DOBA-429864 format. One record per residue (C-alpha): residue number from 0; x, y, z; residue in three letters. Coordinates in steps of 0.25 Angstrom, whole numbers, plus 5000, padded with zeros to 4 digits. Layout:
pos/X/Y/Z/code
NUM/X/Y/Z/ALA;
...
REM end
This chain:
pos/X/Y/Z/code
0/5426/5378/5312/UNK;
1/5415/5369/5312/UNK;
2/5411/5371/5326/UNK;
3/5412/5385/5332/UNK;
4/5424/5394/5328/UNK;
5/5425/5402/5317/UNK;
6/5412/5398/5313/UNK;
7/5403/5398/5324/UNK;
8/5391/5406/5324/UNK;
9/5390/5410/5340/UNK;
10/5398/5419/5348/UNK;
11/5408/5418/5358/UNK;
12/5402/5415/5374/UNK;
13/5401/5426/5381/UNK;
14/5410/5429/5394/UNK;
15/5405/5432/5407/UNK;
16/5408/5447/5412/UNK;
17/5417/5442/5422/UNK;
18/5426/5435/5411/UNK;
19/5441/5441/5409/UNK;
20/5451/5440/5399/UNK;
21/5467/5437/5398/UNK;
22/5473/5436/5387/UNK;
23/5487/5435/5381/UNK;
24/5491/5431/5366/UNK;
25/5481/5421/5363/UNK;
26/5479/5416/5377/UNK;
27/5467/5420/5386/UNK;
28/5460/5418/5398/UNK;
29/5445/5420/5399/UNK;
30/5440/5419/5414/UNK;
31/5430/5424/5425/UNK;
32/5436/5437/5434/UNK;
33/5439/5428/5442/UNK;
34/5452/5421/5434/UNK;
35/5443/5408/5437/UNK;
36/5440/5402/5421/UNK;
37/5427/5397/5419/UNK;
38/5427/5387/5404/UNK;
39/5412/5387/5405/UNK;
40/5413/5402/5403/UNK;
41/5421/5401/5391/UNK;
42/5432/5404/5401/UNK;
43/5445/5397/5400/UNK;
44/5461/5400/5396/UNK;
45/5464/5400/5380/UNK;
46/5476/5396/5373/UNK;
47/5478/5395/5360/UNK;
48/5462/5395/5357/UNK;
49/5460/5383/5369/UNK;
50/5455/5385/5382/UNK;
51/5465/5380/5390/UNK;
52/5459/5383/5404/UNK;
53/5442/5381/5404/UNK;
54/5442/5381/5419/UNK;
55/5452/5389/5431/UNK;
56/5447/5390/5444/UNK;
57/5454/5394/5457/UNK;
58/5450/5390/5470/UNK;
59/5454/5393/5485/UNK;
60/5451/5383/5495/UNK;
61/5440/5378/5484/UNK;
62/5433/5388/5483/UNK;
63/5433/5402/5472/UNK;
64/5441/5412/5474/UNK;
65/5434/5424/5477/UNK;
66/5436/5433/5467/UNK;
67/5440/5449/5468/UNK;
68/5444/5455/5456/UNK;
69/5452/5453/5441/UNK;
70/5464/5462/5437/UNK;
71/5469/5464/5422/UNK;
72/5483/5467/5421/UNK;
73/5485/5462/5407/UNK;
74/5478/5456/5398/UNK;
75/5485/5441/5401/UNK;
76/5484/5444/5416/UNK;
77/5475/5444/5427/UNK;
78/5473/5443/5441/UNK;
79/5461/5438/5447/UNK;
80/5459/5443/5463/UNK;
81/5450/5436/5474/UNK;
82/5449/5431/5486/UNK;
83/5449/5417/5493/UNK;
84/5436/5413/5500/UNK;
85/5435/5420/5515/UNK;
86/5438/5409/5525/UNK;
87/5428/5405/5537/UNK;
88/5433/5412/5548/UNK;
89/5436/5425/5537/UNK;
90/5429/5437/5535/UNK;
91/5434/5439/5522/UNK;
92/5445/5433/5513/UNK;
93/5458/5435/5516/UNK;
94/5465/5427/5503/UNK;
95/5466/5434/5491/UNK;
96/5468/5427/5477/UNK;
97/5474/5432/5466/UNK;
98/5477/5426/5452/UNK;
99/5486/5432/5440/UNK;
100/5482/5425/5427/UNK;
101/5492/5429/5415/UNK;
102/5488/5422/5402/UNK;
103/5497/5420/5391/UNK;
104/5501/5404/5384/UNK;
105/5490/5399/5396/UNK;
106/5488/5406/5406/UNK;
107/5498/5409/5422/UNK;
108/5489/5410/5436/UNK;
109/5496/5416/5448/UNK;
110/5486/5414/5461/UNK;
111/5491/5420/5473/UNK;
112/5484/5418/5486/UNK;
113/5486/5429/5496/UNK;
114/5481/5427/5511/UNK;
115/5478/5440/5519/UNK;
116/5473/5433/5532/UNK;
117/5481/5431/5545/UNK;
118/5482/5417/5544/UNK;
119/5488/5407/5534/UNK;
120/5480/5402/5526/UNK;
121/5479/5387/5517/UNK;
122/5471/5387/5505/UNK;
123/5470/5377/5492/UNK;
124/5470/5383/5479/UNK;
125/5465/5376/5467/UNK;
126/5464/5379/5451/UNK;
127/5455/5372/5444/UNK;
128/5459/5371/5430/UNK;
129/5450/5365/5417/UNK;
130/5456/5364/5404/UNK;
131/5446/5360/5391/UNK;
132/5454/5366/5380/UNK;
133/5442/5372/5372/UNK;
134/5444/5378/5360/UNK;
135/5442/5394/5361/UNK;
136/5429/5392/5351/UNK;
137/5424/5383/5359/UNK;
138/5422/5391/5371/UNK;
139/5421/5406/5364/UNK;
140/5409/5399/5360/UNK;
141/5405/5391/5373/UNK;
142/5404/5376/5366/UNK;
143/5417/5369/5372/UNK;
144/5414/5353/5375/UNK;
145/5424/5343/5379/UNK;
146/5434/5338/5368/UNK;
147/5445/5330/5369/UNK;
148/5452/5322/5377/UNK;
149/5455/5329/5391/UNK;
150/5468/5324/5401/UNK;
151/5472/5332/5413/UNK;
152/5486/5328/5420/UNK;
153/5491/5332/5434/UNK;
154/5506/5334/5434/UNK;
155/5513/5335/5447/UNK;
156/5514/5349/5442/UNK;
157/5505/5353/5433/UNK;
158/5489/5349/5428/UNK;
159/5489/5347/5413/UNK;
160/5474/5348/5405/UNK;
161/5476/5344/5391/UNK;
162/5466/5340/5380/UNK;
163/5467/5331/5367/UNK;
164/5459/5335/5353/UNK;
165/5459/5328/5341/UNK;
166/5473/5328/5343/UNK;
167/5477/5339/5349/UNK;
168/5480/5343/5364/UNK;
169/5477/5357/5372/UNK;
170/5482/5358/5388/UNK;
171/5486/5366/5398/UNK;
172/5497/5363/5410/UNK;
173/5492/5369/5425/UNK;
174/5504/5370/5433/UNK;
175/5506/5377/5447/UNK;
176/5517/5377/5456/UNK;
177/5512/5371/5468/UNK;
178/5500/5365/5464/UNK;
179/5494/5352/5465/UNK;
180/5485/5346/5452/UNK;
181/5475/5338/5451/UNK;
182/5465/5336/5437/UNK;
183/5460/5351/5434/UNK;
184/5468/5358/5448/UNK;
185/5479/5363/5454/UNK;
186/5478/5365/5469/UNK;
187/5487/5375/5478/UNK;
188/5487/5373/5493/UNK;
189/5492/5385/5500/UNK;
190/5497/5391/5514/UNK;
191/5496/5406/5513/UNK;
192/5501/5414/5526/UNK;
193/5496/5425/5531/UNK;
194/5497/5438/5520/UNK;
195/5504/5428/5511/UNK;
196/5502/5422/5499/UNK;
197/5502/5411/5489/UNK;
198/5503/5409/5475/UNK;
199/5505/5399/5463/UNK;
200/5505/5401/5449/UNK;
201/5497/5394/5439/UNK;
202/5502/5390/5424/UNK;
203/5493/5385/5413/UNK;
204/5499/5379/5401/UNK;
205/5494/5378/5388/UNK;
206/5498/5364/5380/UNK;
207/5495/5363/5365/UNK;
208/5496/5349/5360/UNK;
209/5508/5347/5371/UNK;
210/5516/5359/5370/UNK;
211/5515/5368/5382/UNK;
212/5514/5383/5379/UNK;
213/5524/5391/5388/UNK;
214/5516/5401/5400/UNK;
215/5519/5415/5397/UNK;
216/5519/5417/5412/UNK;
217/5529/5409/5419/UNK;
218/5528/5409/5432/UNK;
219/5544/5410/5433/UNK;
220/5543/5425/5425/UNK;
221/5537/5437/5433/UNK;
222/5525/5438/5425/UNK;
223/5529/5454/5418/UNK;
224/5539/5446/5412/UNK;
225/5530/5437/5405/UNK;
226/5530/5437/5391/UNK;
227/5514/5443/5392/UNK;
228/5517/5455/5400/UNK;
229/5529/5459/5393/UNK;
230/5521/5459/5379/UNK;
231/5510/5467/5386/UNK;
232/5520/5477/5393/UNK;
233/5527/5478/5378/UNK;
234/5512/5482/5371/UNK;
235/5508/5491/5380/UNK;
236/5523/5498/5380/UNK;
237/5522/5500/5365/UNK;
238/5509/5503/5361/UNK;
239/5505/5518/5360/UNK;
240/5498/5524/5372/UNK;
241/5487/5534/5374/UNK;
242/5492/5544/5379/UNK;
243/5482/5553/5384/UNK;
244/5468/5555/5378/UNK;
245/5457/5564/5383/UNK;
246/5447/5552/5382/UNK;
247/5450/5543/5394/UNK;
248/5443/5531/5390/UNK;
249/5450/5531/5374/UNK;
250/5464/5530/5384/UNK;
251/5458/5519/5391/UNK;
252/5453/5512/5379/UNK;
253/5463/5514/5371/UNK;
254/5473/5508/5382/UNK;
255/5463/5494/5382/UNK;
256/5463/5493/5369/UNK;
257/5478/5493/5370/UNK;
258/5479/5485/5380/UNK;
259/5469/5476/5374/UNK;
260/5475/5474/5361/UNK;
261/5491/5472/5367/UNK;
262/5484/5459/5373/UNK;
263/5476/5453/5362/UNK;
264/5490/5454/5355/UNK;
265/5494/5438/5352/UNK;
266/5508/5431/5350/UNK;
267/5513/5421/5338/UNK;
268/5525/5413/5347/UNK;
269/5530/5410/5333/UNK;
270/5530/5425/5328/UNK;
271/5533/5434/5340/UNK;
272/5535/5447/5333/UNK;
273/5519/5445/5325/UNK;
274/5511/5449/5338/UNK;
275/5496/5450/5332/UNK;
276/5483/5453/5341/UNK;
277/5470/5444/5343/UNK;
278/5457/5445/5340/UNK;
279/5450/5448/5355/UNK;
280/5450/5440/5369/UNK;
281/5445/5432/5373/UNK;
282/5443/5420/5361/UNK;
283/5449/5427/5349/UNK;
284/5464/5428/5355/UNK;
285/5469/5425/5342/UNK;
286/5473/5431/5329/UNK;
287/5461/5435/5320/UNK;
288/5465/5442/5304/UNK;
289/5454/5451/5305/UNK;
290/5453/5455/5320/UNK;
291/5469/5454/5322/UNK;
292/5470/5462/5309/UNK;
293/5460/5474/5312/UNK;
294/5464/5474/5327/UNK;
295/5480/5476/5324/UNK;
296/5477/5487/5313/UNK;
297/5467/5494/5321/UNK;
298/5479/5493/5333/UNK;
299/5490/5499/5325/UNK;
300/5492/5512/5332/UNK;
301/5496/5503/5345/UNK;
302/5505/5492/5338/UNK;
303/5506/5490/5322/UNK;
304/5514/5477/5326/UNK;
305/5501/5471/5331/UNK;
306/5496/5473/5317/UNK;
307/5509/5468/5310/UNK;
308/5509/5455/5318/UNK;
309/5494/5452/5316/UNK;
310/5496/5455/5300/UNK;
311/5510/5446/5303/UNK;
312/5502/5435/5310/UNK;
313/5490/5435/5300/UNK;
314/5499/5434/5287/UNK;
315/5507/5423/5294/UNK;
316/5494/5413/5295/UNK;
317/5490/5421/5282/UNK;
318/5485/5410/5273/UNK;
319/5490/5402/5262/UNK;
320/5480/5392/5259/UNK;
321/5466/5388/5255/UNK;
322/5460/5381/5269/UNK;
323/5446/5380/5270/UNK;
324/5445/5376/5284/UNK;
325/5453/5388/5288/UNK;
326/5448/5396/5277/UNK;
327/5464/5399/5274/UNK;
328/5466/5404/5260/UNK;
329/5479/5411/5255/UNK;
330/5481/5424/5261/UNK;
331/5469/5426/5269/UNK;
332/5471/5430/5283/UNK;
333/5467/5422/5296/UNK;
334/5453/5425/5302/UNK;
335/5457/5417/5315/UNK;
336/5468/5409/5321/UNK;
337/5465/5398/5333/UNK;
338/5472/5389/5340/UNK;
339/5463/5380/5346/UNK;
340/5462/5364/5341/UNK;
341/5449/5365/5335/UNK;
342/5451/5378/5325/UNK;
343/5463/5370/5321/UNK;
344/5454/5357/5319/UNK;
345/5444/5366/5312/UNK;
346/5454/5372/5304/UNK;
347/5460/5360/5299/UNK;
348/5474/5362/5307/UNK;
349/5472/5378/5306/UNK;
350/5472/5387/5317/UNK;
351/5468/5399/5307/UNK;
352/5455/5402/5299/UNK;
353/5456/5412/5289/UNK;
354/5439/5414/5288/UNK;
355/5442/5429/5286/UNK;
356/5439/5438/5274/UNK;
357/5445/5452/5279/UNK;
358/5458/5448/5288/UNK;
359/5466/5446/5273/UNK;
360/5462/5460/5268/UNK;
361/5463/5466/5283/UNK;
362/5477/5460/5285/UNK;
363/5481/5468/5271/UNK;
364/5476/5480/5278/UNK;
365/5484/5478/5290/UNK;
366/5496/5476/5283/UNK;
367/5494/5489/5274/UNK;
368/5492/5497/5287/UNK;
369/5502/5490/5295/UNK;
370/5512/5497/5282/UNK;
371/5507/5508/5283/UNK;
372/5507/5510/5300/UNK;
373/5521/5507/5298/UNK;
374/5527/5494/5299/UNK;
375/5539/5491/5295/UNK;
376/5541/5491/5279/UNK;
377/5547/5475/5279/UNK;
378/5534/5470/5288/UNK;
379/5525/5476/5277/UNK;
380/5534/5471/5266/UNK;
381/5535/5457/5273/UNK;
382/5517/5456/5273/UNK;
383/5517/5460/5260/UNK;
384/5515/5446/5255/UNK;
385/5504/5442/5266/UNK;
386/5498/5454/5261/UNK;
387/5497/5451/5245/UNK;
388/5495/5435/5249/UNK;
389/5480/5442/5256/UNK;
390/5476/5451/5244/UNK;
391/5478/5439/5236/UNK;
392/5468/5432/5246/UNK;
393/5460/5444/5246/UNK;
394/5458/5446/5229/UNK;
395/5457/5429/5229/UNK;
396/5453/5422/5241/UNK;
397/5444/5435/5245/UNK;
398/5439/5437/5233/UNK;
399/5433/5423/5232/UNK;
400/5423/5425/5220/UNK;
401/5433/5435/5213/UNK;
402/5423/5447/5213/UNK;
403/5432/5457/5220/UNK;
404/5427/5455/5235/UNK;
405/5434/5448/5246/UNK;
406/5420/5439/5251/UNK;
407/5423/5427/5261/UNK;
408/5415/5412/5263/UNK;
409/5419/5403/5271/UNK;
410/5424/5391/5269/UNK;
411/5421/5380/5277/UNK;
412/5409/5379/5287/UNK;
413/5417/5384/5297/UNK;
414/5422/5396/5294/UNK;
415/5417/5410/5296/UNK;
416/5403/5413/5289/UNK;
417/5408/5429/5288/UNK;
418/5422/5430/5285/UNK;
419/5423/5447/5290/UNK;
420/5425/5453/5302/UNK;
421/5409/5452/5305/UNK;
422/5412/5435/5305/UNK;
423/5399/5430/5313/UNK;
424/5389/5423/5306/UNK;
425/5381/5432/5302/UNK;
426/5389/5445/5301/UNK;
427/5386/5448/5288/UNK;
428/5372/5450/5283/UNK;
429/5362/5457/5275/UNK;
430/5354/5470/5281/UNK;
431/5342/5460/5282/UNK;
432/5350/5451/5291/UNK;
433/5352/5442/5280/UNK;
434/5366/5434/5282/UNK;
435/5375/5436/5271/UNK;
436/5380/5423/5262/UNK;
437/5395/5422/5257/UNK;
438/5403/5423/5252/UNK;
439/5401/5437/5258/UNK;
440/5411/5448/5255/UNK;
441/5411/5458/5265/UNK;
442/5411/5475/5264/UNK;
443/5424/5477/5275/UNK;
444/5431/5465/5267/UNK;
445/5432/5473/5253/UNK;
446/5437/5485/5261/UNK;
447/5447/5478/5268/UNK;
448/5453/5473/5255/UNK;
449/5452/5486/5246/UNK;
450/5459/5492/5257/UNK;
451/5469/5478/5258/UNK;
452/5472/5482/5243/UNK;
453/5476/5497/5247/UNK;
454/5484/5491/5256/UNK;
455/5493/5483/5249/UNK;
456/5493/5494/5237/UNK;
457/5499/5503/5249/UNK;
458/5509/5494/5252/UNK;
459/5513/5492/5237/UNK;
460/5516/5507/5236/UNK;
461/5525/5507/5247/UNK;
462/5533/5495/5243/UNK;
463/5534/5502/5231/UNK;
464/5524/5494/5222/UNK;
465/5514/5503/5214/UNK;
466/5509/5492/5205/UNK;
467/5503/5485/5217/UNK;
468/5500/5497/5224/UNK;
469/5490/5501/5209/UNK;
470/5485/5487/5208/UNK;
471/5481/5487/5222/UNK;
472/5474/5500/5223/UNK;
473/5466/5496/5211/UNK;
474/5462/5484/5216/UNK;
475/5458/5493/5230/UNK;
476/5449/5500/5219/UNK;
477/5441/5489/5212/UNK;
478/5439/5484/5224/UNK;
479/5433/5498/5231/UNK;
480/5423/5499/5219/UNK;
481/5419/5486/5218/UNK;
482/5415/5487/5236/UNK;
483/5409/5501/5233/UNK;
484/5402/5495/5221/UNK;
485/5397/5481/5227/UNK;
486/5395/5484/5240/UNK;
487/5389/5499/5242/UNK;
488/5376/5498/5243/UNK;
489/5369/5511/5239/UNK;
490/5353/5509/5244/UNK;
491/5362/5509/5258/UNK;
492/5372/5518/5258/UNK;
493/5384/5507/5264/UNK;
494/5391/5493/5258/UNK;
495/5385/5481/5260/UNK;
496/5393/5472/5269/UNK;
497/5395/5462/5260/UNK;
498/5392/5455/5248/UNK;
499/5387/5441/5250/UNK;
500/5389/5428/5242/UNK;
501/5379/5433/5230/UNK;
502/5387/5446/5229/UNK;
503/5374/5455/5237/UNK;
504/5378/5466/5245/UNK;
505/5374/5462/5261/UNK;
506/5367/5476/5263/UNK;
507/5369/5474/5280/UNK;
508/5374/5490/5286/UNK;
509/5386/5486/5292/UNK;
510/5400/5491/5300/UNK;
511/5408/5484/5287/UNK;
512/5407/5497/5280/UNK;
513/5414/5504/5289/UNK;
514/5425/5494/5287/UNK;
515/5424/5499/5273/UNK;
516/5426/5513/5276/UNK;
517/5438/5509/5283/UNK;
518/5443/5501/5272/UNK;
519/5442/5514/5264/UNK;
520/5433/5504/5252/UNK;
521/5419/5514/5254/UNK;
522/5419/5523/5242/UNK;
523/5419/5539/5249/UNK;
524/5406/5541/5243/UNK;
525/5400/5529/5250/UNK;
526/5406/5534/5264/UNK;
527/5396/5543/5269/UNK;
528/5386/5532/5269/UNK;
529/5394/5523/5275/UNK;
530/5396/5529/5286/UNK;
531/5382/5535/5288/UNK;
532/5377/5523/5289/UNK;
533/5390/5519/5299/UNK;
534/5386/5530/5308/UNK;
535/5371/5527/5307/UNK;
536/5365/5523/5319/UNK;
537/5359/5510/5313/UNK;
538/5376/5508/5313/UNK;
539/5381/5515/5323/UNK;
540/5380/5511/5339/UNK;
541/5388/5523/5346/UNK;
542/5396/5513/5350/UNK;
543/5400/5510/5337/UNK;
544/5396/5505/5322/UNK;
545/5388/5493/5324/UNK;
546/5392/5481/5313/UNK;
547/5378/5482/5308/UNK;
548/5368/5492/5307/UNK;
549/5355/5490/5316/UNK;
550/5344/5490/5304/UNK;
551/5352/5477/5298/UNK;
552/5343/5465/5300/UNK;
553/5354/5458/5307/UNK;
554/5356/5469/5318/UNK;
555/5359/5466/5331/UNK;
556/5367/5472/5341/UNK;
557/5372/5461/5349/UNK;
558/5376/5453/5338/UNK;
559/5392/5454/5336/UNK;
560/5391/5458/5319/UNK;
561/5378/5463/5318/UNK;
562/5377/5475/5326/UNK;
563/5386/5475/5335/UNK;
564/5398/5487/5336/UNK;
565/5413/5480/5335/UNK;
566/5423/5490/5340/UNK;
567/5433/5487/5328/UNK;
568/5423/5487/5317/UNK;
569/5420/5502/5322/UNK;
570/5435/5504/5322/UNK;
571/5437/5503/5307/UNK;
572/5425/5510/5302/UNK;
573/5430/5522/5312/UNK;
574/5442/5521/5303/UNK;
575/5433/5519/5290/UNK;
576/5425/5532/5295/UNK;
577/5439/5541/5296/UNK;
578/5445/5535/5285/UNK;
579/5432/5540/5276/UNK;
580/5433/5555/5284/UNK;
581/5422/5553/5293/UNK;
582/5427/5557/5305/UNK;
583/5415/5561/5315/UNK;
584/5410/5545/5311/UNK;
585/5423/5541/5316/UNK;
586/5425/5548/5327/UNK;
587/5410/5543/5331/UNK;
588/5411/5530/5330/UNK;
589/5426/5530/5338/UNK;
590/5419/5538/5348/UNK;
591/5408/5527/5351/UNK;
592/5418/5514/5350/UNK;
593/5426/5521/5362/UNK;
594/5415/5525/5370/UNK;
595/5410/5511/5369/UNK;
596/5426/5507/5374/UNK;
597/5424/5515/5384/UNK;
598/5412/5508/5389/UNK;
599/5420/5495/5387/UNK;
600/5429/5501/5398/UNK;
601/5439/5503/5385/UNK;
602/5439/5490/5378/UNK;
603/5431/5489/5367/UNK;
604/5426/5476/5364/UNK;
605/5425/5467/5351/UNK;
606/5411/5472/5350/UNK;
607/5398/5477/5357/UNK;
608/5383/5477/5354/UNK;
609/5376/5486/5344/UNK;
610/5368/5493/5351/UNK;
611/5366/5509/5352/UNK;
612/5372/5518/5360/UNK;
613/5359/5524/5363/UNK;
614/5353/5512/5366/UNK;
615/5364/5508/5376/UNK;
616/5371/5519/5382/UNK;
617/5385/5509/5383/UNK;
618/5390/5499/5373/UNK;
619/5381/5485/5374/UNK;
620/5397/5473/5376/UNK;
621/5395/5460/5365/UNK;
622/5393/5449/5375/UNK;
623/5405/5441/5366/UNK;
624/5414/5452/5363/UNK;
625/5428/5450/5363/UNK;
626/5436/5460/5375/UNK;
627/5447/5464/5371/UNK;
628/5446/5460/5357/UNK;
629/5456/5465/5346/UNK;
630/5451/5475/5337/UNK;
631/5441/5480/5348/UNK;
632/5454/5485/5355/UNK;
633/5458/5490/5344/UNK;
634/5450/5499/5341/UNK;
635/5452/5512/5349/UNK;
636/5466/5511/5345/UNK;
637/5460/5511/5329/UNK;
638/5449/5523/5332/UNK;
639/5458/5531/5337/UNK;
640/5469/5529/5328/UNK;
641/5457/5533/5318/UNK;
642/5454/5545/5326/UNK;
643/5469/5550/5324/UNK;
644/5467/5547/5309/UNK;
645/5480/5542/5309/UNK;
646/5486/5535/5296/UNK;
647/5500/5531/5296/UNK;
648/5506/5527/5280/UNK;
649/5520/5523/5284/UNK;
650/5524/5520/5271/UNK;
651/5521/5536/5266/UNK;
652/5527/5538/5280/UNK;
653/5514/5547/5282/UNK;
654/5505/5549/5296/UNK;
655/5492/5553/5296/UNK;
656/5484/5558/5305/UNK;
657/5472/5567/5308/UNK;
658/5466/5566/5323/UNK;
659/5450/5565/5324/UNK;
660/5450/5561/5338/UNK;
661/5437/5566/5347/UNK;
662/5438/5576/5354/UNK;
663/5434/5567/5366/UNK;
664/5447/5558/5364/UNK;
665/5457/5571/5364/UNK;
666/5467/5574/5367/UNK;
667/5473/5560/5362/UNK;
668/5489/5556/5363/UNK;
669/5495/5542/5357/UNK;
670/5508/5540/5361/UNK;
671/5517/5528/5353/UNK;
672/5507/5525/5341/UNK;
673/5517/5517/5331/UNK;
674/5515/5520/5318/UNK;
675/5527/5522/5305/UNK;
676/5535/5515/5316/UNK;
677/5536/5526/5326/UNK;
678/5528/5529/5337/UNK;
679/5518/5541/5336/UNK;
680/5512/5549/5347/UNK;
681/5499/5557/5343/UNK;
682/5491/5568/5349/UNK;
683/5477/5575/5346/UNK;
684/5471/5585/5354/UNK;
685/5461/5595/5348/UNK;
686/5469/5597/5335/UNK;
687/5481/5596/5340/UNK;
688/5486/5584/5335/UNK;
689/5503/5579/5339/UNK;
690/5510/5568/5333/UNK;
691/5524/5565/5338/UNK;
692/5534/5552/5334/UNK;
693/5531/5551/5319/UNK;
694/5544/5548/5311/UNK;
695/5552/5558/5303/UNK;
696/5547/5555/5290/UNK;
697/5533/5553/5292/UNK;
698/5522/5564/5287/UNK;
699/5511/5566/5296/UNK;
700/5498/5569/5287/UNK;
701/5490/5578/5297/UNK;
702/5477/5576/5289/UNK;
703/5468/5560/5287/UNK;
704/5470/5552/5277/UNK;
705/5461/5545/5267/UNK;
706/5451/5537/5266/UNK;
707/5463/5526/5264/UNK;
708/5474/5529/5274/UNK;
709/5489/5529/5267/UNK;
710/5480/5519/5255/UNK;
711/5477/5533/5247/UNK;
712/5489/5536/5238/UNK;
713/5489/5550/5245/UNK;
REM end
């Protein structure tokens, strides 16, 4: 994109501390704790990446309501409680004002006024509405400007606000029974008897190119029968339950993760069975390749169907052509989907941007993991063509110079400069702080490709193709040998974060090398030195492992990618530590991350500042961090899986289980973990481990797996 968007070099605007967020699918509302929306503070109601409400203010008799409290029942509904201003002869207000707000394909707000006085009262209630139809990128980057032709139509039964720009139109229809409509305002006149109440229901429906979106909360239907409420209820009933734990904070964190992952699900009306996970609220309520894959992979112990839906949705949008504007290439998995008009124009009419080097191998890894976890064999078989197209991209378009490594270089000046998970403009740098120049081959991406080759080999074996399995294992072995030869820095004792455009090792010490442990591409004789660096004072803060060591030239504990601590990054590092048998370091990092979660009230943020725990006794939040954010929400779930050392392999009818749960988390009981088509209960109390619910034909192996769980021949 030429103005902001993917190539934007800044950061999202920081929301004020009293900001609250409601979310359902790709719709969300960011507002003040009193319920009002201030567009100048990056607030609003958003639908398909467009701000359809930029101002929303309730007045009673021309005065603002005095805010009392905000109550949250579900991620998509919130109650704002306040009171009207007292009248001249009253010592205190006798008017209670309650606003019930629901978000989903627009917004509904039920306004109720209760008169606790002894006399009838007359009030004038007004709702002021503004809609600038700004693109989400403009709002989150604080660069909104007036564009297009705006129109306000006052109809007998509704208020219509519309913007027309570049042949497209975006609008809203605002309606309430009993309202008088004038430009930008709905007015109600109410007479409320003593101890009585008055109420109305205001609906806000998006209009895209003349087509009105149906509300998810129709006034004629009880709220408890609405689609969002039914979805939330099914989620609560279907996901596993932590029956008890010796650590209440852990229980609260896992409960919050379960709730937030349910809230971050997105539903495609054209493919209702494919439920995917969005990257995070408020600015990333859309499908991201890397984020959605990793979040759903880490959420497998909660719901494998979320991973399957994510994989199927990504497969549906897999690249088919070469298109520089969107960086689409055959077989490539997308980076991000957007629906705003700005994105479509910048991408030549598309709403998908493909500029990522890691989503494609991660996609193959996800399918391999799903197969081992136990999804239906027919579902695996149906995805094999997409897996093979992804592998073709890795070997051809991904390896642009034929040296055996996957590298990236953006195809357009509007694309992302860096296309790994550290995708800020300065996210890849040398030890002296110099920015690496493309094409760039990241160390963790080579690990993902290695793991993808092994995953494909396993799928070949599961479908009785030994020749194919042998070819992919040989391909994996060649890549591992090349990687350890070119990326290892023997004088430093760790791997280069990347090779730059001149094939020079980029020698900064980063957390990326922990992902290499996770993928298994690290030679076993080098693993111990890698672990020593990851747990060194330069990297480990006491709240987690930093993205960049404190001794590096670009280190800044308040930066996005150069010294901060990311929970999901640490979850993958912990898994890598455990795979190579470093149990105590894995436990230490796990405890640190979960203690950070406790300090944040049970909800891990997207990232936190990388200050040392000895310097500040509490973790320091990063100002513009997303919350909730999918892979941060999935982190506690994945960490618990790693501590249990549970690795199912459905095609071989085996489950490895060898818990190393710290004493402070015990006793521990999980009910209803989905794996191998069954619901499994696991209890850990000291040396006693009980497992119930595994199918009779499944062998329980009470031992840890090797470096490559389910990928070894054994």
